[in-house]
N, C-alpha and C positions, 0 to 999 in steps of 0.2 A: 522635654525630651533630653536636653543636655544634663539635667539633674538625674534623670533615671540612668543615663549612660554612666555618669560619675559614680552613682551608687553601685552599678554593676561592676565597674572596674575595681572599686574599693572592696567589694565582696570577693572578687576573684583573687585579688592580692592577699586579702586576709586568709582565704582558704589555703592558698599556697604556703603562706607563712605558718599557718596552723599545722598543715600536714608535714611540713619540713621539721617543725619543732617536735611533733609527735614521733616522726621517724628517727630523729636525732636522739630523743630521750629514750626510745625503746632499744637502741643499739647498746651493746655492752661497752664498757670502758675499753679504750684502745689497747691497754696493756694487761688485760685480765683474761685468764683461761678459766672458764666457768665449768664446773662439774655438777651434774644433776644425778643424784643417787636415789634410786627407787626401791622401796621395800618389797617384800614378798606379797603377791596377790592373795596367797592363802591365809596369811595372818593379818594383812592390811596394817601392819605396824609401821611406824616412822623409823627408818633406819638411822644408824649413827653416821655422822659426817666424819670421813677419814681422809686425811692428806698427810702422809708421813713427812717429817722434816727433810729427808733426803730428796723427796720429790719436789718439795717447795724450793729447795736450793737449786735443783736442776732447772726449774722454771725461772728462777731469779737470774740464773746465768744466761738465759735467753732474753732477759729484760721484761719478764712477765711475773704476775702473781697468780695464785690459784685461789678461787673461791668455790666452796662446796655448799650446795643447797640440797636438802633432802625432801622426798615426797612419798606419800602413801600411793600404793598402786591404783586404788580405786579413784577414778577421775583423772588420772595422770594423762591418759591418751588425749583427752580434750585440751588439757593445759599445754601439752606438747604441740598439738596441731595449731593452737592459737599462737604459740611462740614462733612457729614456722611462718605463719601469716604476718606476724609483727616483725619478722626478721630479728628476733631476740632469742633464738635457740642457743643452747649451750654448746660448747666445743666438745665436751665429753659426757657420755651417758653411761651409767653403770647400774647393774641390777643383778639379783641372784636367782631370778627365775625367768626363763625365756618367754613366759606368758606376757611379760611387759611389752614384748614386741608382737607376738602372734595372737595374744588374747588367750584366756584360759578359764575353764569352768571350775569354780570353787564351791565349797559348801554353802557359801552365802549367795551364790549366783555367778553369772558370767562377768568377768572383768575384761573390759575392752583393751586391746593392744594398740600400740601406736601405728602398726602396719595394717589397720583395718581397711584402709583404702588400697592396700597392696602396692603402695608406691614409695612409702617412707623408708623401708628397710634397705632398699637398693642404694640409698644415699648414705648409708652407714658403713663404717670401716671397723672391722673387728681387730682389736689390738691384742697381740700375743705377748704375754710375759712382762713387757717393759713397764706397764702401768698396773700390774697385779696388786700393788699395795693399796690401790683404791677399792678393790673388790677381791678379797681373797678367794671366794668361791662364787663363781658366776662369770659375768661378761663385762668387758670394758670396751666401749665403742666410741669412735670419733664421729661427729656429725659434720659431714663434708661441706654443708651449706653455711656453717657458722662463720661469723666475722673473723675470728682468730683461728680458723682451722689450720692454717699453715704453721702457726706456733705450736698448736697441739700435736701436729704431725712431727715437728722437729723434736718435741718432748718425747714422743713415742719411738723415734728412730735413732736412739743412741747406738753407738758402735757395739758390736757383739763383745761381751766381756765374760771372762772366766772368773770364778770366785778366787782362784789362786792360779798363778802362772804354771804352765806345764813345762817340765824339764824331761826331755826324752833322750834316752841313750842314742848316740849317733847310729848305732847298729839298727835301731828301730825307726829311723827316719822314713824309710819306705812305708812302714806301717802307718805312720801319721799322714803321709801324703795320700795313701790309698783311702784312708778313712775320710779325709777332706774331700777327695774326688767323689767317693760314694755319696757323701752328704749333699754335695752340690747336685749330683745327678738325681738323688732322691727328691730334693726340693724342686728342681727344674722339671721333674717327671721325664727325665731323659732315659727312657727304657732301654735303648740300645747300649748306652754306656753301662747301665746297671747290669745288663745281661753279660756284657763282656768282662766284668770284674767280679761276678758272683760265683760263689762256691757251688759245685754241682748239687749240693744238698740244700741249697736255699729253696724254700717252698714256693714263694710267689714273687711277682714283679710289681708289687704295690708301690705307690709313691705318695707324696705329701698332699697336694691339691690338684688332682688330675683334671678338674674342670676350670682351672684358673691359669692365667698367664703370669708366671712368677719371675721376678727379678731378684736374684740373690746378690746382696751387697758384699757380704764377707762371711767366712766360715773359720772358726777357731777350734782346735782340739784342746780340751781342758783337762782330761784325766784319762789315763790308760791303766787298766788293771787286768788281772787274769793270770793263769798259769802259763808255762812255756807252750808256745805254738797256738795259744788261743787268747785273743785280746778283746776286752770290752772297752770301747772308746766313747767317752762322753764329749759332745761337741755343742757349740752354740753358733747360731747364724743370725744375721738380720736381713730382712727381705720385705718386699712389697708384692702384692698379688692382686690383679684385677680379675674378678669372676667373669669367665667366658660363657659358661653355661649355668644358669641358676639351678640349684639343687631342688629337685621335685620330690625327693624322698625324705631328707632330713629337715629339721625345723629352721636351721640357720639360713637366712636369706640376704645377708649383707652383700654389698656390692664389691667390697675389698677386704683383704686381710693384710696385716702388716705388723712389724715389730721384730721381736727376737723369738727364735724357735730353738729349743733344746732337742738334741738328737742323740740316740744311743745306737752305735754301730758295733756289731760283733763280727770279727774277722778271724779266719783260721789260716795258719801257715802250712802250706802243703808243698813240699819240694822247693822251699825257699821263696815261694810266692804267696803273699797275703791276699786272700780272697774274701769277699763279703758273704757272711753266713746269714745275717739278719740285720735289719735296720728298722727303726721306729721313732716316731715323734710322740708316742703314747705317754701321757702324764703318769701312768701307773708304773713306768719304768723305775721309779724310785723305790719299788719294793725289792731292794737288792740286799740280800743277806748272805752273800757268797763268800765262804771262808777259804779263799784261795790266795796264793802268794802273788805279789806284783809281777807283771809281765817282764819288767826290767830285770828281775832277779833270776837270770837264766843260768847262773853258775850251778854246777852239779846236776844239770839237766839230764845227762846220760844216766846218772844214778837213779833218777826218778822213773826211767823207762821200765815197763814191765818186761819180764823175761820173754824172749821170742817164742812164738807158738801158743801163747796163752791169750786168746782174744778177750777184749773188754766186752762184757755181756750187756745187752740193752735192758731197759725197763720194759714192762709189759702192761699195756692199758687193760683195765678190768671192766671198763664201760664198753659194751658192744659197739662196733662200728655203726654209725648212723643214729645212735641213741643219745638224746639229751638227758642227763641225770635228773630223776624225779626226787623231790624232797621227801624225807621221812614224815610220818604223821606228826603234826604239830610244829613242823619246821617250815621255813619259808623257801629255802634253797636246797638243792641237791648238791652232791660232790662228784667231781671228776676224780676217779680213783685209779691207781696203778700199782703194780708190784715193782718196787725199786730194783735196780740192778744188783745182783748178788755178788758182783766183783768187789773184792776187798779194798782196792785202791781208788774207788770212786770217791771223790772229795766234794762234789757238788752236783746239783741237778738244775736244769732250766726247763720249765714247762712252757712251751710255745703254743700260743693260740693265734691262728690266722683267721681273724674275724671278717666275715663278709667277703670271702674270696671270690664269690660270684658277682660282686659289685665293683664298680670302678673305684670307689673310695673306701676300700677295705683297710684294715689296720692289723698290724702285728702287735701282740701283747705278750710280754715275757715276765715270768715269775722265777726268781732266783731262790733256790731252796737248799738246805742241807741234805746230805745223801739219804737220810733215813725217812724223810717225810714222804707221804704217799697220797695226798689228796689236796684239791683246790676247790673252794666253794664256787658254784655257778653264779653266786651273787656278786663275784668280782668281775664278771663279764658284762657285755652289753649286747643288745640285739643287733643282728647284722646279716641275717640270711644264712646261707650255707657257710659253715666254718669248719676248720680242722684243728686238731690238737695232737701234740706228740711230746715226748719227754726226752731231753738230752741227758745222758750220763757222762760226767766229765772226770777224767783221771787226774792224778797229781801233775802229770806232764802236759796236760792240755789236750789229750786225746779225747775225742767225742764220738759217742755211738748213740744212734737215734732209735727210739722205739718205733713201732708201726704208727703210721698216721691214721687217726680215726676222724670221721666227719660227724657233724651234728647240725641241726638247724634250730636256731633260737628265735 
């Protein structure tokens, strides 16, 4: 009896030691931030491991190193689930196709996503901009259950930085302050503040993440351009946001958003007061080819004004209201077409699309064009329910006149 009891005690102690050794060996090194990069489900190719020197240096300043491991999409969901069970999941997950999370049908068959049990995605945090060097086109997410999640979070939450410092004329200090206020309100989804500072011609009261609780850490104005009385302000902010209401329409199901967010705000000066005309976090805001003078160069502004009594004429949409442009035979996309303003002093155009205005998470998309262009491909848009579009015609002095607003459904 005593011998059997001794054997039982020995077996129990051995099991404890074995399990402890297994759990210890499965955990990542205490000073490593691990990145798992997953290839496209459609090609099933092994992606390239990327970690730029600048990112490695930032990690080293926190006392950590970065290790990147790559995976094919097929079979990855099972590997990730096992890593969660073993407590060996990576701190950072990157991929170029959201099917890695949701699952996707490919020509070779169904590729399972890591969220097949509908519980994994809510433990992920989508990183905006700060870790984009790991995945130029696609998604970068933190795994909040990982051992060194706090280190990965610190790596993602660097202070908001401009590529070059902004020097604003003291006379335009109020413009900068109003742009920062508008950006904070847009990120916080503070609709009352947005309404109070908006131009009467602003189309919608959309905001950044309407179904999340957002905490804005900082906002910086980086660049101001535009003609007299009209300002295009580029800003950056850093923030964290917890999802309050999971999105049932779009594919993204992460539980958090965080990092840095670039914003473009357009403000108009009327009677000495700068008011918000449009604001967006849209990534396609980089399509800016606007040949206008800097807003700081306000000298000779009176000479730029048109003679009194001659109004600036608006552009005229040529796509009927309520119609989405159909592609020509053999082409994939149709064109939104308009007749540009006939006024001789129009120096630029902005084509504004209010995508999904009937939805809580709509988006403003702006295209900056020279005065003579007259079409935008529908392939540059995205589906979003009922939407509107209109054309701004901008004079040398910054006067703006708007075309009629036409709706469409995509």
